C-alpha positions in Angstrom: -10.4 61.3 172.0 -8.9 57.6 172.7 -8.2 56.1 176.2 -4.7 57.2 176.5 -5.5 60.7 175.6 -8.3 61.2 178.1 -5.9 59.4 180.9 -3.2 62.1 180.0 -6.0 64.9 180.6 -6.9 63.6 183.6 -3.3 63.4 184.9 -2.1 66.8 183.5 -5.1 68.4 184.7 -4.4 68.1 188.8 -0.9 68.7 188.0 -1.4 72.1 186.2 -4.0 73.3 189.0 -1.3 72.1 191.7 1.5 74.0 190.1 -1.0 77.2 189.2 -1.5 77.3 193.1 2.1 76.9 193.8 3.1 79.4 191.9 0.6 81.8 193.1 1.7 80.9 196.7 5.5 81.5 195.7 4.6 84.9 194.1 3.0 86.2 197.6 5.5 84.3 200.1 8.5 83.3 198.7 11.8 84.9 198.6 15.5 84.0 197.9 16.2 84.1 201.5 13.8 81.8 202.6 15.2 79.2 200.1 18.9 79.8 201.7 17.8 79.4 205.0 16.7 75.9 204.6 19.1 73.3 205.7 19.4 70.2 203.0 21.3 68.5 206.0 21.6 64.9 206.9 18.6 65.2 209.2 16.3 66.8 206.2 17.4 63.7 204.0 16.3 61.2 206.8 13.1 63.1 207.4 12.3 62.5 203.7 13.5 59.1 203.9 11.1 58.7 206.9 8.3 60.3 205.2 8.4 57.7 202.5 8.5 54.9 204.9 5.2 56.1 206.1 3.9 56.2 202.7 4.8 52.7 202.6 2.9 52.0 205.9 0.2 53.4 204.6 -0.3 51.3 201.4 0.5 48.3 203.3 -2.3 48.9 205.7 -4.8 49.5 202.7 -3.3 46.4 201.1 -3.8 44.4 204.5 -7.5 45.5 204.5 -8.2 44.2 201.1 -6.4 41.0 201.9 -8.5 40.8 205.4 -12.0 41.6 203.5 -11.5 39.3 200.7 -10.9 36.6 203.0 -7.3 36.0 201.5 -8.7 35.2 198.0 -6.7 38.3 197.1 -2.8 37.9 197.4 -0.5 40.6 198.6 0.3 41.8 195.1 -3.1 41.8 193.9 -4.0 44.0 197.0 -1.2 46.4 196.5 -2.2 47.0 193.0 -5.9 47.4 193.5 -4.8 49.9 196.2 -2.5 52.2 194.2 -5.3 52.1 191.1 -7.8 53.7 193.9 -5.1 55.8 195.1 -4.7 56.9 191.5 -8.5 57.6 191.2 -8.6 59.4 194.2 -5.7 61.7 192.6 -8.0 62.4 189.6 -10.9 62.9 190.7 -12.8 65.4 193.5 -12.3 64.0 196.8 -15.7 64.0 197.4 -15.9 60.8 195.0 -12.3 59.2 195.8 -10.9 56.2 195.0 -12.6 53.4 197.5 -15.7 53.9 195.5 -14.9 52.6 192.6 -12.4 49.7 194.1 -15.2 46.8 193.1 -14.1 47.4 189.7 -10.6 46.9 190.4 -11.4 43.7 192.5 -13.6 42.3 189.8 -10.9 42.3 187.5 -8.9 40.5 190.3 -11.2 37.7 190.2 -13.8 38.9 192.7 -17.2 38.8 191.8 -19.4 41.9 191.3 -21.7 41.4 194.6 -18.9 40.4 197.1 -16.7 43.6 195.6 -19.7 45.7 196.3 -20.0 44.6 199.6 -16.0 45.3 200.4 -16.4 48.7 198.9 -19.2 49.3 201.1 -17.3 48.1 204.1 -13.9 50.1 203.2 -16.2 53.5 202.8 -17.7 52.8 206.6 -14.2 52.1 208.1 -12.7 54.9 206.5 -15.6 57.5 207.6 -15.6 55.5 211.4 -11.8 56.7 211.5 -12.6 60.3 211.3 -15.4 59.6 214.0 -13.7 57.9 216.5 -10.4 59.8 216.1 -12.2 63.5 216.4 -12.8 63.4 220.3 -9.5 61.9 221.0 -7.6 64.6 218.7 -9.6 67.5 221.0 -8.5 65.5 224.3 -4.8 65.7 222.8 -4.9 69.4 221.7 -7.4 72.1 223.3 -9.4 73.9 220.1 -7.4 77.3 220.8 -4.5 75.4 219.5 -6.2 73.4 216.4 -7.8 76.8 215.1 -5.7 79.7 216.8 -3.9 80.4 213.6 -3.8 83.1 210.7 -2.0 85.5 212.2 -4.4 87.0 214.5 -7.2 87.0 211.5 -10.2 86.1 213.7 -12.9 85.9 210.9 -10.7 83.4 208.8 -9.9 81.4 211.9 -13.6 81.2 212.8 -14.6 80.4 209.3 -11.9 77.5 209.1 -13.4 76.0 212.4 -17.0 76.2 211.3 -16.0 74.5 208.2 -14.6 71.8 210.0 -17.3 71.0 212.3 -19.7 71.2 209.5 -17.7 68.5 207.6 -17.1 66.7 210.4 -20.9 66.4 211.2 -21.4 65.3 207.6 -19.3 62.5 208.2 -21.0 61.6 211.3 -24.4 61.4 209.7 -22.4 59.2 206.6 -21.1 56.8 208.8 -24.3 56.3 210.6 -26.2 55.9 207.5 -23.6 53.1 206.4 -23.7 51.5 209.7 -27.8 51.4 209.8 -27.8 50.1 206.2 -24.8 47.3 206.6 -25.7 46.2 210.5 -29.4 47.2 211.2 -31.9 47.5 208.8 -30.4 47.5 205.3 -33.9 46.9 203.5 -35.6 49.7 205.4 -32.6 52.5 204.5 -32.7 50.9 200.8 -36.4 51.7 200.4 -36.2 55.4 202.2 -33.6 55.9 199.4 -35.8 54.9 196.6 -38.7 56.8 197.7 -36.8 60.1 198.4 -35.4 59.9 195.0 -38.7 59.4 193.5 -39.1 63.2 194.0 -39.1 64.8 190.7 -36.1 66.9 190.9 -34.3 64.1 192.2 -35.6 61.5 189.8 -32.4 61.8 187.5 -30.6 59.9 190.1 -33.2 57.3 190.7 -31.3 54.5 189.1 -28.1 55.0 191.2 -29.7 55.3 194.2 -31.5 51.8 193.3 -28.0 50.3 193.0 -26.9 51.5 195.9 -29.7 50.6 198.0 -29.6 47.1 196.7 -25.7 47.0 197.7 -26.4 47.9 200.9 -28.6 44.9 201.3 -26.1 42.9 199.9 -23.3 44.1 202.1 -25.6 43.9 205.6 -26.4 39.8 205.0 -22.6 39.4 203.8 -20.7 40.7 206.5 -22.6 41.6 209.7 -22.3 38.2 211.5 -18.6 38.4 210.9 -16.2 37.7 213.8 -15.0 40.1 216.2 -11.2 39.1 215.1 -12.3 39.3 211.6 -13.2 43.1 212.4 -10.3 43.8 214.7 -8.1 43.3 211.9 -10.0 45.2 209.3 -10.0 48.3 212.0 -6.2 47.8 212.7 -5.4 48.0 208.8 -7.6 51.0 208.8 -6.0 52.7 211.4 -2.5 51.7 210.1 -3.2 53.2 207.1 -4.6 56.7 208.2 -2.2 57.1 210.9 0.6 56.6 208.6 -0.7 59.1 206.2 -0.8 61.8 209.0 2.6 60.9 210.0 4.0 61.8 206.5 3.8 65.3 207.9 5.5 64.8 211.2 8.6 62.8 209.6 9.0 66.1 207.2 8.7 68.1 210.0 11.2 66.2 211.7 13.5 66.9 208.7 13.0 70.3 208.1 11.6 72.0 211.1 12.8 69.9 214.5 11.9 72.2 216.9 8.3 72.1 216.2 5.4 70.8 218.4 4.9 67.1 216.8 1.7 66.5 218.5 0.3 69.7 217.3 1.5 68.8 213.9 -0.4 65.6 213.8 -3.4 66.8 215.5 -3.5 69.3 212.6 -3.4 66.6 210.2 -6.5 65.2 211.3 -8.2 69.1 210.2 -6.5 69.2 207.1 -7.9 65.5 206.0 -11.1 66.2 207.2 -11.6 69.4 205.3 -10.0 67.7 202.2 -13.0 65.1 202.1 -15.0 67.7 200.5 -12.3 69.3 198.2 -13.9 69.9 194.6 -10.5 69.6 192.8 -9.1 66.4 191.7 -7.1 64.9 194.6 -7.6 68.0 196.5 -4.8 69.8 194.1 -4.3 73.5 195.0 -7.0 73.2 197.9 -4.1 71.2 199.8 -1.3 73.1 199.0 -2.9 76.4 199.9 -4.5 74.8 202.9 -1.4 73.6 204.4 1.0 76.9 203.8 -2.1 78.9 205.6 -2.7 76.2 208.6 1.1 75.4 209.2 2.5 78.7 208.3 2.3 79.9 212.0 4.1 76.9 213.4 7.2 77.5 211.1 7.3 81.3 211.4 7.3 81.9 208.0 4.6 81.0 204.8 7.4 80.4 202.9 9.1 77.6 204.3 5.4 76.1 205.1 4.9 76.2 201.3 8.3 74.1 200.5 7.1 71.6 203.2 4.1 71.5 201.5 5.2 70.9 198.0 7.7 67.7 199.7 4.2 66.9 201.4 2.3 66.3 198.1 5.1 65.2 196.4 5.2 62.2 198.8 1.5 62.0 199.5 -0.4 63.0 196.3 2.0 62.8 192.9 3.8 59.8 194.1 0.4 58.0 193.2 -0.7 60.2 190.2 2.5 58.9 188.3 2.4 55.3 189.6 -1.2 54.9 188.8 -0.2 56.6 185.3 2.1 53.8 184.9 0.0 50.9 186.3 -3.9 51.9 184.3 -2.3 51.4 180.8 -1.5 48.2 181.7 -4.8 47.6 183.7 -6.8 48.8 180.6 -4.1 46.6 178.0 -5.1 43.5 180.5 -8.9 44.1 180.6 -9.3 44.2 176.7 -7.1 41.1 176.2 -9.5 39.1 178.6 -12.5 40.4 177.0 -11.2 39.2 173.6 -10.3 35.9 174.9 -13.6 35.2 176.5 -15.5 36.4 173.2 -13.1 33.6 171.1 -14.1 31.0 173.5 
């Protein structure tokens, strides 16, 4: 199987999963009267346009972060290209893997050496996890748990299970953030040694080499960035918050267009819960899971699961399929460029 076919399969798999789940949801919740009740007015068009603007805001934040972390060694076009390639990888892999984890591969192609690229990758992972740790208490100050988890048309067992899943995932995020913080800033060698010893256990030994590399990366990262200035960190954190808040606001914009009566603060706060849960989705880019989760979670705010499904489809077009198809255009050119570079170096 050549690279083109492999790429096509990886693109079509999440699309197929998403279509299958949407089809099932439409068979369960959709009726023609729901579709007719949707007003495709100037307000709806403006909402979609605003959603696309927030999508651009997300990519700007991510590109800005790469620019800051690379000390401007990457120009804006290189940063945007790396960002879109990372988003594409996120779209075709389970969200537990994500695109940030392989960003060093894309940075190396743009002239950042492997050691430096690894340091930047570890830093982006830390900043993303830190965002969820910091924002969580703020979200629950803005909206009580009864409003965030009181949904499901009275199905208490489902709501409680949803709540339990959220707190479990958030606890894992906190632990992982603490490990990254310790590994980057405090005792990178200590954490590395603990990981190496842990994965010498017989039934964990198959991952020994990978863990050894991660441990070494932590050490390199800590030496490189822990003495950075407050201004440098402030820019990196600001870029991270810009990217994530823009991602949340995409849904607010769509609600403004199709359900302007909705509580915008609650819409925003529930996005935090949605994206926290999607960090552990087993499907590529959260396909299928995202559509079901959105429709179930926001249905009570709209009074109709059918309308929620339509909004969910628009949301996924702006926040997922856009990256899937953009990446499908960029990746072949990126691979072709890499092959040409390799041949040129070989001939030299």
